[in-house]
KEVO-758159 format. One record per residue (C-alpha): residue number from 0; chain; x, y, z. Coordinates in steps of 0.1 Angstrom, whole numbers, plus 5000, padded with zeros to 4 digits. Example, Ala and Ser with C-alpha at 12.3 -4.5 7.8 and 13.67 -1.06 7.14 Angstrom:
+-----+---+------+------+------+
:   k : c :   xx :   yy :   zz :
+-----+---+------+------+------+
:   0 : A : 5123 : 4955 : 5078 :
:   1 : A : 5137 : 4989 : 5071 :
+-----+---+------+------+------+
This chain:
+-----+---+------+------+------+
:   k : c :   xx :   yy :   zz :
+-----+---+------+------+------+
:   0 : A : 7975 : 2776 : 4610 :
:   1 : A : 7941 : 2787 : 4623 :
:   2 : A : 7917 : 2760 : 4630 :
:   3 : A : 7890 : 2758 : 4604 :
:   4 : A : 7870 : 2729 : 4618 :
:   5 : A : 7833 : 2729 : 4623 :
:   6 : A : 7829 : 2700 : 4647 :
:   7 : A : 7830 : 2701 : 4685 :
:   8 : A : 7856 : 2723 : 4702 :
:   9 : A : 7881 : 2703 : 4723 :
:  10 : A : 7909 : 2714 : 4747 :
:  11 : A : 7936 : 2688 : 4752 :
:  12 : A : 7959 : 2689 : 4782 :
:  13 : A : 7993 : 2674 : 4773 :
:  14 : A : 8010 : 2666 : 4740 :
:  15 : A : 8021 : 2630 : 4748 :
:  16 : A : 8009 : 2599 : 4729 :
:  17 : A : 7974 : 2601 : 4743 :
:  18 : A : 7969 : 2638 : 4738 :
:  19 : A : 7984 : 2639 : 4702 :
:  20 : A : 7965 : 2607 : 4692 :
:  21 : A : 7933 : 2624 : 4702 :
:  22 : A : 7943 : 2657 : 4686 :
:  23 : A : 7952 : 2641 : 4653 :
:  24 : A : 7921 : 2619 : 4651 :
:  25 : A : 7897 : 2647 : 4661 :
:  26 : A : 7911 : 2673 : 4637 :
:  27 : A : 7910 : 2648 : 4609 :
:  28 : A : 7872 : 2647 : 4615 :
:  29 : A : 7868 : 2685 : 4616 :
:  30 : A : 7869 : 2691 : 4654 :
:  31 : A : 7883 : 2724 : 4667 :
:  32 : A : 7912 : 2714 : 4688 :
:  33 : A : 7937 : 2732 : 4710 :
:  34 : A : 7965 : 2712 : 4726 :
:  35 : A : 7983 : 2728 : 4756 :
:  36 : A : 8018 : 2713 : 4763 :
:  37 : A : 8039 : 2725 : 4793 :
:  38 : A : 8072 : 2717 : 4777 :
:  39 : A : 8084 : 2747 : 4757 :
:  40 : A : 8101 : 2726 : 4730 :
:  41 : A : 8094 : 2689 : 4729 :
:  42 : A : 8062 : 2669 : 4723 :
:  43 : A : 8058 : 2633 : 4732 :
:  44 : A : 8057 : 2635 : 4770 :
:  45 : A : 8076 : 2605 : 4785 :
:  46 : A : 8078 : 2592 : 4749 :
:  47 : A : 8098 : 2621 : 4737 :
:  48 : A : 8134 : 2619 : 4723 :
:  49 : A : 8160 : 2642 : 4738 :
:  50 : A : 8190 : 2653 : 4718 :
:  51 : A : 8223 : 2661 : 4735 :
:  52 : A : 8252 : 2677 : 4716 :
:  53 : A : 8283 : 2665 : 4733 :
:  54 : A : 8312 : 2689 : 4735 :
:  55 : A : 8335 : 2659 : 4742 :
:  56 : A : 8323 : 2643 : 4710 :
:  57 : A : 8328 : 2674 : 4688 :
:  58 : A : 8293 : 2687 : 4693 :
:  59 : A : 8277 : 2657 : 4677 :
:  60 : A : 8241 : 2651 : 4686 :
:  61 : A : 8232 : 2620 : 4706 :
:  62 : A : 8195 : 2611 : 4708 :
:  63 : A : 8180 : 2590 : 4736 :
:  64 : A : 8146 : 2580 : 4750 :
:  65 : A : 8131 : 2587 : 4784 :
:  66 : A : 8127 : 2550 : 4793 :
:  67 : A : 8129 : 2532 : 4760 :
:  68 : A : 8097 : 2525 : 4740 :
:  69 : A : 8091 : 2494 : 4718 :
:  70 : A : 8065 : 2500 : 4691 :
:  71 : A : 8045 : 2467 : 4694 :
:  72 : A : 8008 : 2463 : 4699 :
:  73 : A : 7982 : 2436 : 4695 :
:  74 : A : 7958 : 2464 : 4684 :
:  75 : A : 7954 : 2467 : 4647 :
:  76 : A : 7944 : 2503 : 4649 :
:  77 : A : 7974 : 2513 : 4670 :
:  78 : A : 7997 : 2496 : 4645 :
:  79 : A : 7979 : 2512 : 4616 :
:  80 : A : 7982 : 2546 : 4631 :
:  81 : A : 8019 : 2543 : 4637 :
:  82 : A : 8022 : 2533 : 4600 :
:  83 : A : 8000 : 2562 : 4589 :
:  84 : A : 8021 : 2587 : 4608 :
:  85 : A : 8056 : 2574 : 4601 :
:  86 : A : 8056 : 2544 : 4578 :
:  87 : A : 8088 : 2551 : 4559 :
:  88 : A : 8109 : 2559 : 4590 :
:  89 : A : 8100 : 2528 : 4611 :
:  90 : A : 8127 : 2502 : 4616 :
:  91 : A : 8122 : 2466 : 4626 :
:  92 : A : 8146 : 2459 : 4654 :
:  93 : A : 8155 : 2426 : 4672 :
:  94 : A : 8144 : 2425 : 4708 :
:  95 : A : 8175 : 2418 : 4730 :
:  96 : A : 8175 : 2422 : 4768 :
:  97 : A : 8191 : 2405 : 4797 :
:  98 : A : 8190 : 2404 : 4835 :
:  99 : A : 8221 : 2410 : 4855 :
: 100 : A : 8220 : 2392 : 4889 :
: 101 : A : 8248 : 2380 : 4911 :
: 102 : A : 8274 : 2391 : 4886 :
: 103 : A : 8259 : 2369 : 4859 :
: 104 : A : 8237 : 2376 : 4828 :
: 105 : A : 8204 : 2359 : 4821 :
: 106 : A : 8189 : 2362 : 4787 :
: 107 : A : 8153 : 2375 : 4788 :
: 108 : A : 8132 : 2356 : 4777 :
: 109 : A : 8150 : 2330 : 4798 :
: 110 : A : 8172 : 2303 : 4782 :
: 111 : A : 8169 : 2271 : 4802 :
: 112 : A : 8205 : 2259 : 4798 :
: 113 : A : 8219 : 2293 : 4806 :
: 114 : A : 8197 : 2298 : 4836 :
: 115 : A : 8205 : 2263 : 4849 :
: 116 : A : 8242 : 2269 : 4845 :
: 117 : A : 8241 : 2304 : 4861 :
: 118 : A : 8220 : 2293 : 4891 :
: 119 : A : 8237 : 2260 : 4896 :
: 120 : A : 8220 : 2226 : 4901 :
: 121 : A : 8212 : 2231 : 4938 :
: 122 : A : 8197 : 2266 : 4934 :
: 123 : A : 8178 : 2255 : 4903 :
: 124 : A : 8164 : 2225 : 4923 :
: 125 : A : 8153 : 2249 : 4950 :
: 126 : A : 8135 : 2271 : 4925 :
: 127 : A : 8117 : 2241 : 4911 :
: 128 : A : 8107 : 2230 : 4945 :
: 129 : A : 8095 : 2265 : 4954 :
: 130 : A : 8075 : 2266 : 4923 :
: 131 : A : 8059 : 2233 : 4931 :
: 132 : A : 8050 : 2244 : 4966 :
: 133 : A : 8034 : 2276 : 4952 :
: 134 : A : 8013 : 2256 : 4929 :
: 135 : A : 8001 : 2233 : 4957 :
: 136 : A : 7997 : 2259 : 4984 :
: 137 : A : 7991 : 2293 : 4967 :
: 138 : A : 7984 : 2324 : 4987 :
: 139 : A : 7946 : 2328 : 4987 :
: 140 : A : 7933 : 2360 : 4972 :
: 141 : A : 7968 : 2376 : 4967 :
: 142 : A : 7967 : 2414 : 4972 :
: 143 : A : 8003 : 2423 : 4970 :
: 144 : A : 8028 : 2421 : 4941 :
: 145 : A : 8049 : 2397 : 4962 :
: 146 : A : 8021 : 2372 : 4967 :
: 147 : A : 8009 : 2374 : 4931 :
: 148 : A : 8043 : 2367 : 4916 :
: 149 : A : 8052 : 2341 : 4942 :
: 150 : A : 8020 : 2322 : 4933 :
: 151 : A : 8029 : 2323 : 4897 :
: 152 : A : 8066 : 2315 : 4899 :
: 153 : A : 8075 : 2304 : 4934 :
: 154 : A : 8091 : 2325 : 4961 :
: 155 : A : 8127 : 2317 : 4952 :
: 156 : A : 8123 : 2329 : 4916 :
: 157 : A : 8104 : 2359 : 4929 :
: 158 : A : 8135 : 2368 : 4951 :
: 159 : A : 8159 : 2363 : 4922 :
: 160 : A : 8141 : 2379 : 4892 :
: 161 : A : 8115 : 2403 : 4906 :
: 162 : A : 8121 : 2416 : 4941 :
: 163 : A : 8152 : 2438 : 4938 :
: 164 : A : 8143 : 2455 : 4905 :
: 165 : A : 8107 : 2461 : 4914 :
: 166 : A : 8116 : 2477 : 4947 :
: 167 : A : 8141 : 2499 : 4930 :
: 168 : A : 8113 : 2510 : 4906 :
: 169 : A : 8088 : 2518 : 4932 :
: 170 : A : 8108 : 2527 : 4963 :
: 171 : A : 8086 : 2505 : 4985 :
: 172 : A : 8084 : 2469 : 4996 :
: 173 : A : 8068 : 2444 : 4972 :
: 174 : A : 8044 : 2436 : 5000 :
: 175 : A : 8030 : 2472 : 4996 :
: 176 : A : 8026 : 2471 : 4958 :
: 177 : A : 7992 : 2461 : 4946 :
: 178 : A : 7988 : 2427 : 4928 :
: 179 : A : 7970 : 2447 : 4900 :
: 180 : A : 8003 : 2460 : 4888 :
: 181 : A : 8017 : 2424 : 4885 :
: 182 : A : 7986 : 2413 : 4866 :
: 183 : A : 7990 : 2442 : 4841 :
: 184 : A : 8028 : 2440 : 4837 :
: 185 : A : 8033 : 2402 : 4835 :
: 186 : A : 8006 : 2396 : 4810 :
: 187 : A : 7999 : 2359 : 4803 :
: 188 : A : 8035 : 2349 : 4813 :
: 189 : A : 8039 : 2317 : 4833 :
: 190 : A : 8069 : 2297 : 4843 :
: 191 : A : 8058 : 2269 : 4818 :
: 192 : A : 8055 : 2294 : 4790 :
: 193 : A : 8089 : 2310 : 4798 :
: 194 : A : 8106 : 2275 : 4798 :
: 195 : A : 8088 : 2265 : 4766 :
: 196 : A : 8100 : 2296 : 4749 :
: 197 : A : 8135 : 2290 : 4762 :
: 198 : A : 8136 : 2254 : 4748 :
: 199 : A : 8118 : 2258 : 4715 :
: 200 : A : 8128 : 2279 : 4685 :
: 201 : A : 8113 : 2314 : 4686 :
: 202 : A : 8084 : 2318 : 4662 :
: 203 : A : 8060 : 2347 : 4667 :
: 204 : A : 8024 : 2337 : 4660 :
: 205 : A : 8005 : 2352 : 4632 :
: 206 : A : 7977 : 2359 : 4656 :
: 207 : A : 7991 : 2386 : 4679 :
: 208 : A : 7964 : 2380 : 4704 :
: 209 : A : 7983 : 2348 : 4712 :
: 210 : A : 8016 : 2366 : 4716 :
: 211 : A : 8028 : 2373 : 4751 :
: 212 : A : 8042 : 2408 : 4750 :
: 213 : A : 8071 : 2401 : 4773 :
: 214 : A : 8083 : 2373 : 4749 :
: 215 : A : 8082 : 2392 : 4716 :
: 216 : A : 8113 : 2387 : 4694 :
: 217 : A : 8111 : 2420 : 4674 :
: 218 : A : 8095 : 2454 : 4674 :
: 219 : A : 8092 : 2485 : 4653 :
: 220 : A : 8110 : 2517 : 4662 :
: 221 : A : 8114 : 2551 : 4646 :
: 222 : A : 8149 : 2556 : 4632 :
: 223 : A : 8154 : 2588 : 4652 :
: 224 : A : 8136 : 2577 : 4684 :
: 225 : A : 8100 : 2578 : 4695 :
: 226 : A : 8099 : 2616 : 4695 :
: 227 : A : 8100 : 2613 : 4657 :
: 228 : A : 8066 : 2597 : 4658 :
: 229 : A : 8051 : 2624 : 4680 :
: 230 : A : 8068 : 2652 : 4660 :
: 231 : A : 8050 : 2638 : 4630 :
: 232 : A : 8017 : 2636 : 4649 :
: 233 : A : 8020 : 2672 : 4660 :
: 234 : A : 8029 : 2684 : 4625 :
: 235 : A : 8000 : 2666 : 4609 :
: 236 : A : 7976 : 2678 : 4636 :
: 237 : A : 7986 : 2714 : 4628 :
: 238 : A : 7982 : 2707 : 4591 :
: 239 : A : 7946 : 2696 : 4598 :
: 240 : A : 7939 : 2728 : 4616 :
: 241 : A : 7948 : 2719 : 4651 :
: 242 : A : 7964 : 2745 : 4674 :
: 243 : A : 7993 : 2731 : 4695 :
: 244 : A : 8007 : 2756 : 4720 :
: 245 : A : 8040 : 2748 : 4736 :
: 246 : A : 8052 : 2761 : 4770 :
: 247 : A : 8016 : 2764 : 4782 :
: 248 : A : 8011 : 2751 : 4817 :
: 249 : A : 7974 : 2745 : 4827 :
: 250 : A : 7966 : 2761 : 4861 :
: 251 : A : 7929 : 2753 : 4864 :
: 252 : A : 7897 : 2741 : 4848 :
: 253 : A : 7864 : 2760 : 4853 :
: 254 : A : 7830 : 2744 : 4846 :
: 255 : A : 7810 : 2772 : 4832 :
: 256 : A : 7773 : 2778 : 4839 :
: 257 : A : 7765 : 2765 : 4804 :
: 258 : A : 7767 : 2727 : 4808 :
: 259 : A : 7784 : 2724 : 4775 :
: 260 : A : 7814 : 2747 : 4781 :
: 261 : A : 7847 : 2746 : 4800 :
: 262 : A : 7872 : 2774 : 4805 :
: 263 : A : 7909 : 2762 : 4807 :
: 264 : A : 7932 : 2786 : 4824 :
: 265 : A : 7969 : 2784 : 4818 :
: 266 : A : 8002 : 2804 : 4817 :
: 267 : A : 8019 : 2807 : 4784 :
: 268 : A : 8056 : 2804 : 4776 :
: 269 : A : 8062 : 2840 : 4786 :
: 270 : A : 8044 : 2836 : 4819 :
: 271 : A : 8012 : 2855 : 4809 :
: 272 : A : 7979 : 2842 : 4822 :
: 273 : A : 7955 : 2831 : 4794 :
: 274 : A : 7924 : 2810 : 4790 :
: 275 : A : 7904 : 2792 : 4763 :
: 276 : A : 7869 : 2778 : 4762 :
: 277 : A : 7858 : 2745 : 4748 :
: 278 : A : 7829 : 2721 : 4749 :
: 279 : A : 7851 : 2692 : 4758 :
: 280 : A : 7884 : 2688 : 4778 :
: 281 : A : 7907 : 2658 : 4773 :
: 282 : A : 7932 : 2655 : 4801 :
: 283 : A : 7964 : 2634 : 4803 :
: 284 : A : 7977 : 2655 : 4832 :
: 285 : A : 7983 : 2637 : 4865 :
: 286 : A : 7950 : 2629 : 4881 :
: 287 : A : 7959 : 2644 : 4915 :
: 288 : A : 7967 : 2678 : 4900 :
: 289 : A : 7936 : 2677 : 4878 :
: 290 : A : 7913 : 2673 : 4907 :
: 291 : A : 7931 : 2700 : 4927 :
: 292 : A : 7926 : 2724 : 4898 :
: 293 : A : 7888 : 2719 : 4892 :
: 294 : A : 7863 : 2747 : 4897 :
: 295 : A : 7838 : 2745 : 4912 :
: 296 : A : 7858 : 2723 : 4937 :
: 297 : A : 7849 : 2686 : 4936 :
: 298 : A : 7832 : 2668 : 4965 :
: 299 : A : 7855 : 2665 : 4996 :
: 300 : A : 7857 : 2627 : 4991 :
: 301 : A : 7873 : 2631 : 4956 :
: 302 : A : 7898 : 2657 : 4969 :
: 303 : A : 7908 : 2634 : 4997 :
: 304 : A : 7912 : 2605 : 4973 :
: 305 : A : 7933 : 2626 : 4949 :
: 306 : A : 7956 : 2638 : 4976 :
: 307 : A : 7962 : 2602 : 4985 :
: 308 : A : 7975 : 2593 : 4950 :
: 309 : A : 8013 : 2588 : 4948 :
: 310 : A : 8038 : 2591 : 4919 :
: 311 : A : 8073 : 2577 : 4913 :
: 312 : A : 8098 : 2600 : 4896 :
: 313 : A : 8125 : 2590 : 4872 :
: 314 : A : 8158 : 2603 : 4858 :
: 315 : A : 8180 : 2591 : 4830 :
: 316 : A : 8218 : 2597 : 4830 :
: 317 : A : 8229 : 2594 : 4794 :
: 318 : A : 8266 : 2585 : 4792 :
: 319 : A : 8288 : 2590 : 4761 :
: 320 : A : 8312 : 2561 : 4762 :
: 321 : A : 8342 : 2547 : 4743 :
: 322 : A : 8330 : 2511 : 4746 :
: 323 : A : 8359 : 2489 : 4756 :
: 324 : A : 8333 : 2464 : 4769 :
: 325 : A : 8306 : 2466 : 4742 :
: 326 : A : 8272 : 2448 : 4745 :
: 327 : A : 8243 : 2446 : 4721 :
: 328 : A : 8213 : 2445 : 4744 :
: 329 : A : 8185 : 2471 : 4740 :
: 330 : A : 8185 : 2472 : 4778 :
: 331 : A : 8198 : 2453 : 4808 :
: 332 : A : 8177 : 2449 : 4839 :
: 333 : A : 8199 : 2454 : 4870 :
: 334 : A : 8189 : 2431 : 4898 :
: 335 : A : 8220 : 2438 : 4918 :
: 336 : A : 8212 : 2454 : 4952 :
: 337 : A : 8246 : 2470 : 4955 :
: 338 : A : 8239 : 2497 : 4930 :
: 339 : A : 8212 : 2523 : 4926 :
: 340 : A : 8207 : 2520 : 4889 :
: 341 : A : 8177 : 2500 : 4878 :
: 342 : A : 8181 : 2495 : 4841 :
: 343 : A : 8208 : 2503 : 4815 :
: 344 : A : 8197 : 2513 : 4779 :
: 345 : A : 8220 : 2509 : 4749 :
: 346 : A : 8206 : 2534 : 4724 :
: 347 : A : 8226 : 2522 : 4694 :
: 348 : A : 8207 : 2488 : 4697 :
: 349 : A : 8174 : 2507 : 4694 :
: 350 : A : 8186 : 2525 : 4663 :
: 351 : A : 8221 : 2531 : 4649 :
: 352 : A : 8210 : 2566 : 4640 :
: 353 : A : 8207 : 2576 : 4676 :
: 354 : A : 8245 : 2575 : 4680 :
: 355 : A : 8263 : 2596 : 4654 :
: 356 : A : 8298 : 2584 : 4660 :
: 357 : A : 8306 : 2547 : 4652 :
: 358 : A : 8334 : 2547 : 4677 :
: 359 : A : 8312 : 2558 : 4706 :
: 360 : A : 8282 : 2543 : 4725 :
: 361 : A : 8255 : 2561 : 4744 :
: 362 : A : 8241 : 2543 : 4775 :
: 363 : A : 8211 : 2555 : 4795 :
: 364 : A : 8213 : 2546 : 4832 :
: 365 : A : 8178 : 2548 : 4847 :
: 366 : A : 8173 : 2558 : 4883 :
: 367 : A : 8139 : 2557 : 4900 :
: 368 : A : 8134 : 2582 : 4928 :
: 369 : A : 8110 : 2606 : 4945 :
: 370 : A : 8110 : 2643 : 4935 :
: 371 : A : 8131 : 2661 : 4961 :
: 372 : A : 8149 : 2630 : 4975 :
: 373 : A : 8187 : 2626 : 4975 :
: 374 : A : 8190 : 2613 : 4939 :
: 375 : A : 8166 : 2638 : 4925 :
: 376 : A : 8183 : 2667 : 4942 :
: 377 : A : 8218 : 2657 : 4933 :
: 378 : A : 8236 : 2679 : 4908 :
: 379 : A : 8241 : 2667 : 4872 :
: 380 : A : 8278 : 2664 : 4878 :
: 381 : A : 8272 : 2641 : 4908 :
: 382 : A : 8247 : 2620 : 4889 :
: 383 : A : 8271 : 2616 : 4859 :
: 384 : A : 8299 : 2606 : 4883 :
: 385 : A : 8276 : 2581 : 4901 :
: 386 : A : 8264 : 2565 : 4868 :
: 387 : A : 8300 : 2562 : 4856 :
: 388 : A : 8311 : 2545 : 4888 :
: 389 : A : 8281 : 2521 : 4887 :
: 390 : A : 8287 : 2512 : 4850 :
: 391 : A : 8322 : 2502 : 4858 :
: 392 : A : 8311 : 2483 : 4890 :
: 393 : A : 8286 : 2463 : 4869 :
: 394 : A : 8313 : 2453 : 4845 :
: 395 : A : 8297 : 2472 : 4816 :
: 396 : A : 8326 : 2496 : 4811 :
: 397 : A : 8362 : 2502 : 4823 :
: 398 : A : 8377 : 2532 : 4841 :
: 399 : A : 8382 : 2561 : 4817 :
: 400 : A : 8356 : 2548 : 4791 :
: 401 : A : 8330 : 2575 : 4800 :
: 402 : A : 8338 : 2608 : 4782 :
: 403 : A : 8306 : 2629 : 4788 :
: 404 : A : 8271 : 2627 : 4802 :
: 405 : A : 8237 : 2644 : 4803 :
: 406 : A : 8209 : 2642 : 4828 :
: 407 : A : 8171 : 2643 : 4822 :
: 408 : A : 8146 : 2644 : 4851 :
: 409 : A : 8111 : 2631 : 4846 :
: 410 : A : 8086 : 2639 : 4873 :
: 411 : A : 8056 : 2617 : 4878 :
: 412 : A : 8068 : 2591 : 4854 :
: 413 : A : 8048 : 2563 : 4871 :
: 414 : A : 8015 : 2563 : 4890 :
: 415 : A : 8021 : 2543 : 4921 :
: 416 : A : 8000 : 2511 : 4926 :
: 417 : A : 7998 : 2509 : 4963 :
: 418 : A : 7972 : 2489 : 4983 :
: 419 : A : 7946 : 2518 : 4982 :
: 420 : A : 7951 : 2533 : 4948 :
: 421 : A : 7922 : 2515 : 4931 :
: 422 : A : 7897 : 2527 : 4958 :
: 423 : A : 7909 : 2562 : 4954 :
: 424 : A : 7907 : 2562 : 4916 :
: 425 : A : 7872 : 2547 : 4918 :
: 426 : A : 7861 : 2575 : 4941 :
: 427 : A : 7874 : 2601 : 4918 :
: 428 : A : 7858 : 2585 : 4887 :
: 429 : A : 7825 : 2584 : 4904 :
: 430 : A : 7825 : 2621 : 4913 :
: 431 : A : 7839 : 2633 : 4879 :
: 432 : A : 7813 : 2612 : 4860 :
: 433 : A : 7785 : 2626 : 4881 :
: 434 : A : 7795 : 2663 : 4884 :
: 435 : A : 7818 : 2671 : 4854 :
: 436 : A : 7804 : 2661 : 4821 :
: 437 : A : 7825 : 2664 : 4790 :
: 438 : A : 7857 : 2659 : 4810 :
: 439 : A : 7876 : 2630 : 4796 :
: 440 : A : 7906 : 2612 : 4812 :
: 441 : A : 7932 : 2595 : 4790 :
: 442 : A : 7967 : 2580 : 4792 :
: 443 : A : 7989 : 2568 : 4820 :
: 444 : A : 7988 : 2598 : 4844 :
: 445 : A : 7954 : 2610 : 4833 :
: 446 : A : 7938 : 2578 : 4844 :
: 447 : A : 7964 : 2568 : 4871 :
: 448 : A : 7969 : 2535 : 4853 :
: 449 : A : 8003 : 2521 : 4844 :
: 450 : A : 7996 : 2521 : 4806 :
: 451 : A : 8020 : 2514 : 4779 :
: 452 : A : 8022 : 2538 : 4749 :
: 453 : A : 7998 : 2517 : 4729 :
: 454 : A : 7973 : 2515 : 4757 :
: 455 : A : 7974 : 2553 : 4762 :
: 456 : A : 7967 : 2557 : 4724 :
: 457 : A : 7938 : 2533 : 4726 :
: 458 : A : 7922 : 2554 : 4754 :
: 459 : A : 7925 : 2585 : 4732 :
: 460 : A : 7911 : 2567 : 4702 :
: 461 : A : 7880 : 2557 : 4720 :
: 462 : A : 7876 : 2591 : 4736 :
: 463 : A : 7878 : 2607 : 4702 :
: 464 : A : 7850 : 2584 : 4690 :
: 465 : A : 7828 : 2592 : 4720 :
: 466 : A : 7832 : 2630 : 4714 :
: 467 : A : 7826 : 2628 : 4676 :
: 468 : A : 7795 : 2606 : 4681 :
: 469 : A : 7781 : 2629 : 4708 :
: 470 : A : 7775 : 2598 : 4730 :
: 471 : A : 7794 : 2577 : 4755 :
: 472 : A : 7798 : 2547 : 4732 :
: 473 : A : 7829 : 2532 : 4748 :
: 474 : A : 7842 : 2528 : 4783 :
: 475 : A : 7879 : 2537 : 4780 :
: 476 : A : 7886 : 2523 : 4814 :
: 477 : A : 7883 : 2488 : 4799 :
: 478 : A : 7917 : 2494 : 4782 :
: 479 : A : 7943 : 2475 : 4801 :
: 480 : A : 7916 : 2464 : 4826 :
: 481 : A : 7930 : 2428 : 4831 :
: 482 : A : 7960 : 2408 : 4822 :
: 483 : A : 7951 : 2407 : 4784 :
: 484 : A : 7935 : 2442 : 4784 :
: 485 : A : 7914 : 2432 : 4754 :
: 486 : A : 7940 : 2442 : 4729 :
: 487 : A : 7931 : 2413 : 4707 :
: 488 : A : 7941 : 2405 : 4671 :
: 489 : A : 7971 : 2400 : 4649 :
: 490 : A : 7986 : 2432 : 4635 :
: 491 : A : 7953 : 2437 : 4619 :
: 492 : A : 7926 : 2414 : 4631 :
: 493 : A : 7907 : 2430 : 4660 :
: 494 : A : 7906 : 2467 : 4667 :
: 495 : A : 7903 : 2490 : 4696 :
: 496 : A : 7866 : 2491 : 4690 :
: 497 : A : 7865 : 2455 : 4702 :
: 498 : A : 7864 : 2469 : 4737 :
: 499 : A : 7832 : 2468 : 4757 :
: 500 : A : 7808 : 2495 : 4746 :
: 501 : A : 7783 : 2512 : 4768 :
: 502 : A : 7753 : 2510 : 4745 :
: 503 : A : 7749 : 2477 : 4727 :
: 504 : A : 7758 : 2490 : 4692 :
: 505 : A : 7789 : 2498 : 4672 :
: 506 : A : 7802 : 2532 : 4664 :
: 507 : A : 7801 : 2544 : 4629 :
+-----+---+------+------+------+
C-alpha cells in the first residue's frame, strides 16, 4: 500500500520492537513512514520467532525464540499496546525457571529450604556470614559488576549464583563489567526480598510499580512466539499506509543541506543501491555502525568513541528431542563451568503451540560468543553435536534422545557494558545532539543500552511523540536510566509519559 499520510516523513532503520512500535504509532497519526529491515523475511529483530521444519519429525514446523521474551511490563502503555496488537492471541503463562549449579537445581526465585538443603549447613552459614560482612564493610563506590553484586549479596553468593553465568554471557571477567549493568538487570532485588519471597506464598501486587521483575510469577506470551506480535505490528503499520521494505541494508546516512532533510542510502534485497529522503530518521541500528555511516563525518571524538564500543554475539542451537528426562522450566540458567552453554530454553513451556508433536520437545541451548571466534565459526553440525553432548552432560537428556537440530546466529545481540562504555556513549550523544538534528536513537543497540523489549518500545513511543509534536518533549534516555527505570504503575496506572520531560508541560 502506498503511504497516504500528510504528517512528517520518517525513515526507520530496523523492524524490531522499537522500530515497529515507532512505525505503528507514527502511521496511526498520519506520518509518512518507511521502515528498512535488513532481514529478507522476518521482522522482530532479536524478538523474532524462527520456524524450523524438521525432516526427522516428518517436516513439522518447530518455532523458537532468539533468547526467550516474557511479555511483562510495569508500563501501562506498553501493556495496552501489546493488547491492541494481539489481544486474542496472548496466553498467560506461569513463570518457571531454575539455576543448575554443582549438579543441583535451585528454583528461581529461590526457595529457602531447597537452597539450604542443596548448599548444606556449612556452605549456607558461610553465605550468611559473607552477606553480613558485605553489609558491614561494603566496597565504596562500586564500579564493577563483581563489587556491586558482592555488596548486595556477599561474595560467596556472588560466586555461586552470578559469576560463572555472567562471565559466559559477556566473555570477560566480572571485574571488567560495569556496575551499571548490575543496577539495570537486578532491579530492586535484595537478599532479604529473595528470602521473603521464598518463605511467603507468592502474591503479585496490584500495583506493578511494587513488583520486582525478577520475581514475577506469570507473564503474557503470544501463542506462536514473540514474532507473532511483530508480524501483527508490521501488518497493521502497512494497513495504516506505512512502507516496510525487507532485505534492505542501510549503508549510510547523509545530512542534506536543507536542515530538515536526510538521505538514507541502502542496498535492497536484490543488491541494488537505492535511497530515500525523510525529515526524520529513527535508528535502532548498532550505534557503532550508525556513527561510521554518517555524512558529513562526525567529529573525531565521536568516531573514536564509537569505534571503542563492543558487542557480544549469540547463537541458539534448537534441538528436537524425544524427552526421556522431561522438565517444565521456561529456561534453566547453567552455572556449571564445565560446559559452554549458558542457558537452556524449553519452548513447550513458553507455549504448547511452538512444538507441534506431543511426543517431542524443542530445547534451545544458548551460547554467548564473539563473531568470528571458535563457537561462532563452528559448522552447524559441530554446534548441534556440542549441544547434544552438553545436554546429556547436564543430565537434561540421555544418549540418543536428540533427533535433529537447527542453528541461528545473532550478531550484536548485546551491547557490552565495560568500564568505559558510558563515557563513549555520552561523547557520541553530545556530538549527535549538536550536529545531527532529527536523528533519533531508540532501542537496545540504537542507544547501546541493555534494554528489555518493553524498554525499547518505550523509547520508540516517546520518540514518536517528540516527532509528532515538533518538539523535544521527552528525554528518551531516561528510560531504564536507573534500577527502577521509571516504569511505574500497575498494568494501567502510570504511563510512559511519566518519564521526565524536557519542557515542563505534558504532551497532548
